N, C-alpha and C positions, 0 to 999 in steps of 0.2 A: 443884616445879620440873621434876622428871623427867617428870611427866605433861604439863607445858606443852611441853617439848621433844618429847615423843612425839607430841603432837597436831600440832606444826608441823614434824615431820621432813621432810615433803614439800617444804616451803618451803626448809628448810636444804639439802636435796639439790639443789634447783634453783639456790639461791644459790651453793652450792659449785661446781656444774657451770659456772655463769656466770663465776665468778671464775677457775676453772681454764681455761675456754675463752678468757677475756680474756687471761690470762697467756700461754697457748700461742700465741694469735693475735698478741699483742704481740711475743713473741720471734720468731715467724716473719716478721712484718713488719719487725722490725729486721734480721734476717738477710738478708731479701730486699733491703732497702734497701742494706745493706752490700755485697751481691753486685753490685747495679746500679752502685753508686758505684765498686766495684773494676773492673767491666767498662768503665765510662766512663773511668776513669783509664788502664786498659790501652789502650783505643781511642785516647785522646789521645796516649799515649806512642808507640803504633804509627804514628799519623798524623804525629807530629813526626819519628819515625825515617825514615819514607818520604820526608817532605819534605826532610830533611837529605840523604838519599842521592840524591834527584833533583837537588838543587842541586849536590852534589859531582860527580855524573855529568855535569851540564851544563857545569860548569867544566872537568872533565877532557876532555870531548869538545871543548869550544872550544879548549883548548890543543892537542889532537891535530890538529884541523882547521887551526888557525893555523900549526902547524909544517909541515903538508903543502901549504899554499897556495902558497908560493914554487915548490915543485917542480911543482905542478899548472899554475901560470901559465907556467912555462918550457916544460912539455910542450905546452900549447896554442899558445904562441908558435912552437914549433918546427914545428907542423903547419899553423898559420895565421899565417904570417910576414908581418905588416903592416910591420914595421920595415925589412926588406930592400926591400920595394916602395917605401916612403917614401924610402929612400936613392937608389934608382934614379930616382925622380921629381926629386930634387934635383940629380942629376948629369947627367941627360939633358935635351937641349934640344928634341928632336923625338920623336914617337911616344909621347906621354904618355897619350893617351886609353885605350888598352888597359890601361895600368898603373892608371889611375884606376878603370876598370871592375873590375879584379881587386881593387883595394884596397877598393872598395865592398862586394864580396861577402865578402871576408875579415873586414872590421871588423864587419859585421852578424853573420856566422856565429860569430865567436869570442865575441861578447857572449852569444848564445844558448847556446853551449857552456859558457861560464863560469857562467851561471845554473844550468844542468843539473848541472854538477859540484859547485857549492857546495851545492845542495839535496840531491843524491844522497849525497854524501860525509858531510854533516852528519847526515842521517837514518840512514844506514848505520852510522856509528860510534856514534850515540846508542843504537840498538837493540842493537848488539853489547855495549856497555858495560853496558847494563841486564841483559842475559842473564848476562854474566860476573859482574857484581856480585851478582846474586841467587844464582847457584850458589856463588860463593866464600863467601858468608855462611853456607852450610850445611856447608862443608867444614872439616876440621881444617887447621891452619896448614901442616903438611908436605904434605898432599894438595893443598891449594889452590895451592901453589907449582908443582907439576908440572902440574896441570890448567890453571891460569891461564897458565903459560908456553906450553903446547901451543895453547890457544885463541888467545892473542895472536899466535902464529906463523901460525895459520890466517887470522886477521883481517888481518895484515900482507900475506899472500899475496893476499888478496882486494883490498886497497887497491892493491897493485902491478898487479893485473889491470885495475882501473879506470884507472890512469894509463898503461897500455900498450895492450894489445889492445882493452880497452873504449873507451878514449879515441879510438883510431884509427878504430874503427867508428862511434862517435858523431860525430866530426868529419866523416867522409864523408857521413853521413846529413844532418847539419845544413847542410853546405856545398851539397849538392845541392838542398835545400829553399830555401836563400838564393838560389841561382842562378835557380831557377824563379820565385820571387816578385819578385826585383829585375830580371828581364829586361825588364819594361815600364817601368822607371823610369830615365830618362836622368839624366846628371849635372846637367842644367839643370832638371830637374823640381822644381817648388816644393812644399815640404812644410810643413804646420802641425805644431805639437807633437803634436796628436792623430793626424796622419798618420804621424809617426814611430813612435808607439806602435802604430798599426795595422799598420805594416810588421813590427814585431817580433812582434806577435800572429799575423800571417799565417804568418811563418816558423816560429814555435812550433807552430801548428796543423798545418802540413804535415809538420814533423819528427816530431810525436807521433802521426801517423796510422798505420794498419796495425799496431795493437797486438796482442799475443798474445790469443787467444780460447779459450774453452772449446769443444773440438771437439764435445761432445755438445749444448751449449745455444747455442753460437754467440754468447756474450756476452763482453764484456771482463772479464778476470780480473786481469791484472796491468798495472802501468804499463810503458810501453815502455822506461823507463830501467832496469828490473830486468835486462834482458838484457845491459846494459853493466856492471852491478855484479858479477855472479856469473860465474866461469869455468865453462866447460862441460867441463873436463877431469876428472881423477880426484881433484882436490884435496880434495873433501869425501866421497869414496866409499870410503876405506880405513879400516875400523874400527881397525886397528892404529896408524894415523898421524893419525887425526882425533879431536878432542875432541867430547864430547857437546854442548858449548856451540856449536861450529861447525855441527853438524847442526841444532841448534835455530835458529840464526841464519838458515840457509838456508831452513828451513821458514817462518819468520816473514816474511822478506824476499820470498818468493814468494807470500805471502798477499795476498788482496784488501784486507784492512784496512791493511797497510803501503802498498800502492799508493795507496789513498785518501788516506792521510796525506801521502805523497810528492807526490801531485798537488796537495794543498792548499798545501804548502810552495812548489811551483813557481809556482802561480797567485798566491800572495801576493807572491812575490818579483818576478814580472813586473809586478804592480800597483805595487809600490814603484819599480821601474825606470822605469815610465812617468811616475810623479810626478817623479822625479829628472830625467828627460829633458825633461819639460815646463818645469821651472824653468830648466834650462840653455838650452833653446831660446829661452825668452822673454828671457833675459839676452843671448844672442847676437844675436837678431833686433832687440832694442831696440824701436824704434817700428814695425817691420814685423811682420806676422803669419805670414809664411812665409820659409823659407830654401831655397835650392837643395840638391839632394842632395850636391853637392860640398862645401858648407859644413857639412852634417849629419855627414859622415863623421868629421871630427875630434872632434865631440861624442860620437859612438858609441864612438870609440877611447878617450876619457876614461872612459866608463862601464866599459870593460873593466878599467881600473886600479882603479876603485871596487869592482868585484865582488871582486877579490882583495886588497883592503886589509885590514889587521888592526887598524885604529884602533878607538877606543871607539864603540859602537853601530854596528858594521860589519854588513854583509849577513849574515855567518855567525852573528853573535849573534842577529839577528832571526829567522833560520831556526830556530835552536835554541830560540827562545822561542815558536815556534808552538804554540798551546794543544793542538792535536790531537797533535802530536809529543810534547809533554810528558805528555799523558794516556796515550798508548800506551806510552811509556817507563816510566811509573810502574806501569801494569798489568803489564807484562812483568817488571819487577823484583819486584813483589809476588808474582807467580805462581811465579817461579823461586826465591824466598827461602823458600817454604813447604816443609816436609818432605813427601816422598811418603807417601801413606797406604797 
């Protein structure tokens, strides 16, 4: 027996090595499979966490914007006061043509301003909440309170700038563009639904021209709306009084990527507005295909109320649901929720 084992010892060694290798390989494969499954579960949990945070941020941002909409609407109405012009038209029996001409400019201008404000404020707050949410997820509860309070104060200051100095500058720019475009359109000029949309597009194009450029390359870097979002004073420049989140917000808002997303929101909103105007125009014109500018003015005035409405499926909700804005917000939250290496 021993001699037989001795003669076949080579085979036994090979067999033993094969069995041992199979065992080691099997254990390695099981461990590797377990690791992959664990990574997959972690990835799925992280994905679900990010999705939940994005949904919460969207709801929080919607609530914040909806709360600010009445104040924004009042601020726009104060600078582009169509209501007082309408009262004058009702009370005066003569000299109404200049009032109608002024009303024409005011109504078109404040619809454009309304679209800009809705898009800019929605994107602005969404980015800020993503930064703040990501940073607070890394901080201790006590630290988060101080940092969060400071960042919220900075954000509120920026929103106040948009509703005051920023709005005043924006209104002046859009009104000037509206006056230029509407100069050749008399009150009797006939407009199709497409013609009304083209008028709004022309005013938008003229308002958004002369954008900031990179001085070295001469190419567009930021959306023209950014200059109305951010104050140019020392609000963000004092390390003792400014949070890191506020510094980060300014860097992102001045970036080309944010401008691309903001432009996408604006273009999408104008497309939606043109569809709404087309439906209203067809209803008002009935069997006719055109309407005079004088009859288009009330339709444009109604669109101003639609922009600042807070009903279900409002314009604000559609802006916040823009895929590009959601993607940017998610990426920002994910980046700021990771610990620094």
